[in-house]
C-alpha positions in Angstrom: 96.5 86.3 58.4 98.2 88.2 61.2 100.8 86.9 63.7 98.4 86.1 66.6 95.9 84.2 64.5 98.7 82.2 62.8 100.3 81.2 66.0 96.9 80.3 67.5 96.2 78.1 64.5 99.5 76.4 64.9 99.1 75.8 68.6 95.4 74.9 68.5 96.1 71.6 66.7 95.0 68.5 68.8 98.5 67.0 68.4 101.9 68.5 69.1 102.6 71.4 66.7 104.3 70.0 63.7 107.2 71.3 61.7 105.0 72.5 58.9 102.7 74.3 61.3 105.5 76.3 62.8 107.1 76.8 59.5 103.8 78.3 58.1 103.5 80.5 61.2 107.0 81.9 60.7 106.6 82.2 57.0 103.4 84.3 57.4 105.5 86.7 59.5 107.8 87.4 56.5 110.5 85.2 58.2 111.4 82.9 55.3 114.9 82.4 56.5 113.7 81.3 59.9 111.1 79.0 58.4 113.7 77.5 56.2 116.1 76.9 59.1 113.4 75.3 61.1 112.4 73.0 58.2 116.0 72.0 57.8 116.3 71.1 61.5 113.0 69.1 61.2 114.4 67.1 58.2 117.5 66.3 60.2 115.4 64.8 63.0 116.1 67.6 65.6 112.8 67.9 67.6 111.8 71.1 69.2 108.5 72.2 70.8 108.7 75.7 69.5 110.8 77.8 67.0 112.3 79.8 69.9 114.8 77.0 70.6 116.9 77.9 67.5 116.1 81.6 67.2 118.7 82.4 69.8 116.3 84.6 71.8 114.2 85.9 68.8 110.5 86.4 69.7 110.7 84.2 72.8 108.3 86.1 75.0 105.7 86.6 72.3 105.8 83.0 71.2 105.4 81.7 74.7 102.6 84.1 75.4 100.6 83.0 72.3 101.2 79.4 73.2 99.7 79.9 76.7 96.8 81.9 75.4 95.9 79.1 72.9 96.3 76.5 75.7 93.9 78.4 78.0 91.3 78.6 75.2 91.4 74.8 74.6 91.4 73.7 78.2 88.0 73.8 80.1 87.9 76.0 83.2 88.3 74.0 86.4 87.4 76.1 89.5 89.4 73.7 91.7 92.5 74.4 89.7 92.9 77.8 91.4 95.0 77.4 94.5 97.6 79.4 96.4 100.4 77.0 95.4 99.6 77.7 91.7 99.9 81.4 91.7 102.7 82.6 89.5 103.7 85.6 87.5 103.3 85.8 83.8 106.2 84.7 81.7 108.7 87.6 81.3 107.4 89.5 84.4 110.7 89.1 86.1 114.0 89.7 84.4 117.1 87.9 85.7 119.6 90.3 87.2 122.8 90.9 85.4 125.9 89.5 87.2 128.6 92.2 87.7 132.3 91.9 87.7 132.5 89.2 85.0 134.8 90.9 82.6 134.6 94.0 80.4 132.7 92.2 77.7 129.7 91.9 79.9 129.2 95.7 80.1 129.3 95.5 83.9 132.8 94.3 84.5 135.8 95.9 86.2 134.0 98.8 88.0 130.6 97.1 87.9 128.7 100.2 86.8 129.7 102.2 89.8 132.2 104.6 88.2 135.7 105.5 89.3 136.3 105.6 93.1 134.4 107.8 95.5 132.0 107.1 98.3 129.3 105.7 96.0 131.7 103.2 94.6 132.6 101.6 97.9 130.7 99.5 100.4 127.0 100.4 100.7 127.8 103.6 98.8 124.8 105.4 100.4 124.5 109.0 101.2 122.1 110.1 103.9 119.0 112.0 102.7 119.6 115.8 102.9 123.4 115.5 102.7 124.8 118.2 100.4 128.5 117.3 100.3 129.4 119.1 103.5 127.8 122.4 103.0 125.0 123.5 105.3 121.9 121.6 104.2 118.7 123.2 103.2 116.8 122.1 106.3 119.3 123.9 108.4 119.4 127.1 106.3 115.7 127.8 106.4 113.7 129.2 109.3 111.5 126.9 111.3 107.8 127.9 111.7 105.0 126.6 113.8 104.8 124.7 117.1 104.4 121.0 117.9 103.6 119.4 121.2 104.5 115.9 120.0 106.9 115.2 122.9 104.3 116.0 125.5 101.1 114.8 123.8 98.4 113.0 125.6 96.3 110.5 123.7 93.6 108.2 124.9 92.4 104.8 123.6 88.9 105.4 122.3 86.0 103.0 123.0 82.6 103.6 121.4 79.3 102.9 123.2 78.3 100.6 120.3 81.3 98.4 121.1 80.3 98.3 124.8 76.8 97.2 123.8 78.2 94.5 121.4 80.5 93.1 124.2 77.6 93.0 126.6 75.3 91.2 124.1 78.0 88.7 123.4 78.5 87.9 127.1 82.1 89.1 127.1 81.3 92.0 129.5 79.0 91.9 132.5 76.9 95.0 133.1 76.8 94.3 136.8 79.0 96.2 139.2 81.5 99.0 138.4 83.3 98.7 135.1 86.8 100.1 135.4 89.6 100.4 132.8 91.1 97.1 134.1 87.7 95.4 133.4 87.7 96.7 129.9 91.2 95.6 129.2 90.7 92.1 130.7 87.6 91.7 128.5 89.7 92.4 125.4 87.8 95.6 124.5 90.8 97.9 124.9 94.6 97.7 124.4 97.2 97.6 127.2 98.3 101.2 126.8 101.8 100.1 125.6 102.8 103.5 124.2 104.1 106.1 126.6 101.9 108.9 125.3 98.6 106.9 125.9 97.2 108.3 129.1 94.0 106.2 129.5 90.7 105.3 128.0 88.1 107.7 126.6 84.4 106.8 126.0 83.0 108.1 122.7 79.4 108.3 121.5 79.8 106.1 118.4 76.9 103.7 118.1 74.9 105.5 120.8 71.7 104.7 119.0 72.2 101.0 119.7 73.3 101.5 123.3 70.6 100.4 125.8 72.6 99.1 128.8 72.6 100.6 132.3 76.3 100.8 133.3 78.4 102.3 136.1 81.7 103.3 134.4 85.0 104.6 135.5 87.3 105.9 132.8 89.9 108.6 132.2 87.8 110.7 129.8 84.3 110.8 128.3 82.7 112.9 125.6 79.7 115.0 126.4 77.5 113.0 123.9 78.6 109.7 125.5 77.8 111.0 129.0 74.3 112.0 128.0 73.7 108.6 126.3 74.8 106.7 129.5 72.8 108.9 131.9 69.7 108.6 129.6 69.7 104.9 130.3 70.0 105.4 134.1 73.7 104.7 134.2 76.6 106.8 135.5 80.2 107.6 134.4 83.0 109.0 136.4 86.3 110.5 135.2 89.3 109.4 137.2 93.0 110.2 137.0 95.8 107.8 137.3 99.5 108.4 136.9 100.2 107.1 133.3 103.0 104.8 134.5 100.9 103.3 137.3 98.0 102.8 134.9 100.2 101.1 132.3 101.7 98.7 134.8 98.3 97.8 136.2 96.8 97.1 132.8 99.9 95.1 131.6 99.8 92.9 134.7 96.2 92.0 135.6 97.3 90.5 139.0 98.1 94.1 140.1 95.0 96.0 141.1 94.5 99.6 140.1 95.7 102.0 142.7 93.3 104.5 144.2 92.5 107.2 141.7 94.0 110.7 142.2 92.2 114.0 141.9 91.8 114.8 138.2 94.3 117.5 137.2 92.7 120.4 135.3 94.2 123.7 134.4 92.8 126.7 136.3 
């Protein structure tokens, strides 16, 4: 009989595991001295639910794990027993952190595992990434290649035609009249352009196969496929330009109307 089956046999008894059951379990593991010690404690009237209480840390995790497995096999499954307040880690999943500075006998006393003096032994003890002790770091020694336009990028908040049709079907957007970027923002279909590099709203052709509304739209940009889908249904779309700061202020504060659109700036 192996260790698992022996512990399951001892823990599967209808009553509380007896001294003889645990003694037999320990004896089957070639632990005669431990079984004898447990039997002695049982004769003296010292009660214990498991042999781990006198082992001083011997096999605590394995014994507890086998006890829980045997308990799960005996208990019927209750679907209502699963709840957020009953979620817990398995026994032994988290190890208690060692306290430092508690004497040299604790292996983490005096210098607490930080070594002798130096920057890493004091305060946060952190060194910034890429720091090489004062010499010129690698990212300054190598040549830089490529080009980036991140500081001057222009991004647009994309809205698909399928989203427009879904908003219209739900009654959240009226197809009557001119639909501007302020109208789209107030309906909750677009964001408020909170980032400085967002220059407006662009219509995309996603879900154009479901788009069947006749709309008069006014946005910053529109893709060629989206324009064709809108004009196919008898609608129209116009690209307008607003200064990014004015557009953001108008969309953040709905009480402020959109200013008159300026001429759209295109490179010659």
